[in-house]
C-alpha positions as CSV (number, residue, x, y, z in Angstrom):
1,M,33.1,-11.4,-2.5
2,F,33.3,-12.5,1.2
3,A,32.3,-9.0,2.3
4,L,29.4,-9.0,-0.1
5,H,28.2,-12.3,1.4
6,I,28.5,-10.7,4.9
7,G,26.3,-7.8,3.7
8,T,23.7,-10.2,2.3
9,F,23.7,-12.2,5.5
10,L,23.2,-9.0,7.6
11,I,20.3,-8.0,5.4
12,F,18.7,-11.4,5.8
13,S,19.2,-11.2,9.6
14,A,17.5,-7.8,9.8
15,M,14.6,-9.1,7.5
16,A,14.1,-12.1,9.8
17,L,14.0,-9.9,12.9
18,L,11.5,-7.5,11.4
19,I,9.3,-10.4,10.2
20,V,9.2,-11.8,13.7
21,A,8.4,-8.4,15.2
22,S,5.7,-8.0,12.5
23,I,3.9,-11.1,13.7
24,S,3.7,-9.9,17.3
25,A,0.4,-9.8,19.2
26,P,-2.4,-10.4,18.2
27,T,-0.8,-12.8,15.6
28,V,1.5,-14.4,18.2
29,G,0.6,-13.4,21.7
30,K,4.0,-14.1,23.3
31,I,5.8,-11.7,20.9
32,D,5.1,-8.2,22.2
33,F,6.4,-4.7,22.5
34,L,5.0,-4.1,25.9
35,S,3.4,-6.3,28.5
36,I,1.4,-5.6,31.6
37,P,1.1,-8.4,34.2
38,L,-2.2,-8.6,36.1
39,S,-2.8,-9.8,39.6
40,N,-4.7,-12.9,38.5
41,G,-1.7,-14.3,36.7
42,S,-2.7,-13.0,33.3
43,S,-1.0,-10.4,31.2
44,V,-1.9,-7.9,28.5
45,N,0.6,-8.0,25.6
46,F,0.6,-5.2,23.1
47,G,1.8,-5.8,19.5
48,S,2.0,-4.0,16.2
49,L,-1.5,-4.7,15.0
50,G,-3.5,-5.3,18.2
51,F,-3.1,-6.9,21.6
52,C,-3.7,-10.2,23.5
53,I,-4.8,-11.0,27.0
54,L,-2.8,-14.1,28.0
55,N,-4.6,-16.3,30.5
56,P,-3.5,-19.6,32.0
57,D,-6.6,-21.2,30.4
58,G,-6.1,-19.6,27.0
59,N,-5.5,-16.4,25.1
60,S,-8.0,-13.7,24.0
61,C,-6.7,-11.5,21.2
62,T,-8.2,-8.5,19.3
63,P,-8.7,-8.9,15.5
64,T,-5.6,-7.9,13.5
65,G,-5.9,-4.4,12.2
66,V,-4.0,-1.2,11.4
67,G,-4.3,1.0,14.5
68,Y,-6.0,0.2,17.8
69,K,-7.1,2.2,20.8
70,I,-4.4,1.3,23.3
71,A,-5.5,3.9,25.8
72,N,-8.9,2.3,26.1
73,E,-7.4,-1.0,27.1
74,I,-5.3,0.8,29.7
75,S,-8.4,2.3,31.2
76,A,-10.2,-1.1,31.1
77,L,-7.4,-2.5,33.3
78,G,-8.5,0.0,36.0
79,I,-5.5,2.3,35.5
80,N,-6.1,6.1,35.4
81,S,-7.3,7.1,31.9
82,F,-5.2,9.1,29.5
83,S,-6.4,12.6,28.6
84,G,-8.6,12.7,25.5
85,A,-5.9,14.4,23.5
86,K,-3.2,11.9,24.5
87,A,-5.5,9.0,23.9
88,A,-6.3,10.3,20.4
89,S,-2.6,10.9,19.6
90,L,-1.7,7.4,20.8
91,H,-4.4,5.9,18.6
92,G,-3.1,7.8,15.6
93,L,0.4,6.7,16.2
94,T,-0.6,3.1,16.4
95,Q,-1.6,3.3,12.8
96,G,2.1,4.0,12.0
97,L,3.0,0.5,13.4
98,I,2.2,-0.9,10.0
99,L,5.7,0.3,9.1
100,H,7.0,-2.8,10.8
101,Q,5.5,-4.9,7.9
102,I,6.6,-2.4,5.3
103,A,10.2,-2.3,6.6
104,A,10.2,-6.1,6.6
105,G,9.0,-6.2,3.0
106,I,11.6,-3.7,1.8
107,A,14.4,-5.6,3.6
108,G,13.1,-8.7,1.8
109,I,13.4,-6.9,-1.5
110,A,17.0,-5.9,-0.6
111,F,17.8,-9.5,0.3
112,L,16.5,-10.8,-3.0
113,L,18.5,-8.1,-4.9
114,A,21.6,-9.1,-3.0
115,V,21.1,-12.8,-3.6
116,C,20.2,-12.5,-7.3
117,S,22.4,-9.6,-8.4
118,H,25.9,-9.4,-9.7
119,R,28.3,-6.4,-9.4
120,L,26.1,-3.3,-10.0
121,G,23.1,-5.0,-8.6
122,Y,24.7,-5.0,-5.2
123,L,24.6,-1.2,-5.2
124,F,20.8,-1.4,-5.7
125,A,20.6,-3.9,-2.9
126,S,22.6,-1.5,-0.7
127,A,20.3,1.4,-1.6
128,V,17.2,-0.6,-0.9
129,A,18.7,-1.9,2.4
130,F,19.3,1.8,3.4
131,I,15.6,2.6,2.6
132,A,14.6,-0.3,4.8
133,F,16.9,1.1,7.5
134,L,15.0,4.5,7.3
135,F,11.6,2.8,7.6
136,S,12.9,0.6,10.5
137,L,14.3,3.7,12.2
138,A,11.1,5.6,11.8
139,V,9.0,2.8,13.3
140,M,11.5,2.2,16.1
141,I,11.0,5.9,17.1
142,I,7.2,5.4,16.9
143,D,7.5,2.2,19.1
144,F,9.4,4.1,21.8
145,I,7.0,7.0,21.7
146,I,3.9,4.9,22.0
147,F,5.0,2.1,24.3
148,G,7.3,4.4,26.3
149,S,4.4,6.7,27.0
150,V,2.2,3.8,28.0
151,K,4.9,2.3,30.2
152,D,5.5,5.6,31.9
153,H,1.8,6.1,32.5
154,V,1.2,2.6,33.9
155,D,4.3,2.7,36.1
156,H,3.2,6.0,37.6
157,N,-0.4,5.0,38.2
158,G,-0.1,1.9,40.3
159,G,0.8,-0.6,37.6
160,V,3.8,-2.3,36.2
161,A,4.7,-2.6,32.5
162,H,7.6,-4.4,30.9
163,W,9.3,-3.9,27.6
164,G,8.7,-6.9,25.3
165,N,11.0,-8.9,23.1
166,A,9.7,-7.4,19.8
167,I,10.9,-3.9,20.5
168,W,14.5,-5.1,20.9
169,M,14.2,-7.0,17.7
170,V,13.3,-3.8,15.9
171,V,16.3,-2.0,17.6
172,A,18.6,-4.8,16.5
173,A,17.2,-4.9,12.9
174,T,17.7,-1.1,12.6
175,I,21.3,-1.3,13.6
176,V,22.0,-4.3,11.4
177,L,20.3,-2.7,8.4
178,F,22.5,0.4,8.8
179,F,25.7,-1.6,8.8
180,A,24.4,-4.0,6.1
181,S,23.8,-1.1,3.6
182,I,27.2,0.3,4.3
183,A,29.0,-3.0,4.1
184,T,27.3,-4.1,0.9
185,C,28.0,-0.7,-0.8
186,F,31.6,-0.6,0.4
187,A,32.4,-4.2,-0.6
188,C,30.8,-3.6,-4.1
189,V,32.9,-0.4,-4.7
190,T,36.0,-2.1,-3.4
191,A,35.5,-5.1,-5.7
192,R,35.0,-2.9,-8.7
193,R,38.2,-0.9,-8.0
194,H,40.1,-4.2,-7.5
195,R,38.9,-5.4,-10.9
196,R,39.9,-2.2,-12.6
197,T,43.4,-2.4,-10.9
198,S,43.7,-6.0,-12.1
199,K,42.8,-5.1,-15.7
200,T,45.3,-2.2,-15.7
201,S,48.0,-4.4,-14.4
202,A,47.2,-7.1,-17.0
203,A,47.3,-4.5,-19.8
204,T,50.7,-3.2,-18.6
205,Y,52.2,-6.7,-19.0
């Protein structure tokens, strides 16, 4: 049972990380996937559903929405524009950032199954945790494609861009979900085998 509790804790940890990453800018400006410091002391922080301009006097954030034109903001900063095709592809990819919220939701379902289930239910929790891992892995790849492309473009055109805290949360959540699904499944199967062995031994006596 201890191993099952470990699996449940890992699922909870991954869920918490994905939730925090999901409420990145513009919901919480200081949680971001990529930030670009400006010469006036401000910075532009990009999140999953928009971005914020953090000023010493206050923050200015875009409305929360699925997909945003990240290339337009880079051009507005005075950095060389992306090509039309690249800008369009980046905009399309930002619509996939909604997978952060979906992965967090699926991880939440896996956690509830692990907490409320008994025996066979843990196998369902393991399966759902693995599905959450696949969604988290997919969005992690999207994160690195989008923000890696932007970072490379900014760094090679006179600007400086820094990875934000949210992207490492997604990386950590993805790794944790992978091990959580395996640990929960392995512990459940092992527990069932142990019970069968105990029953066999009791019947022998």
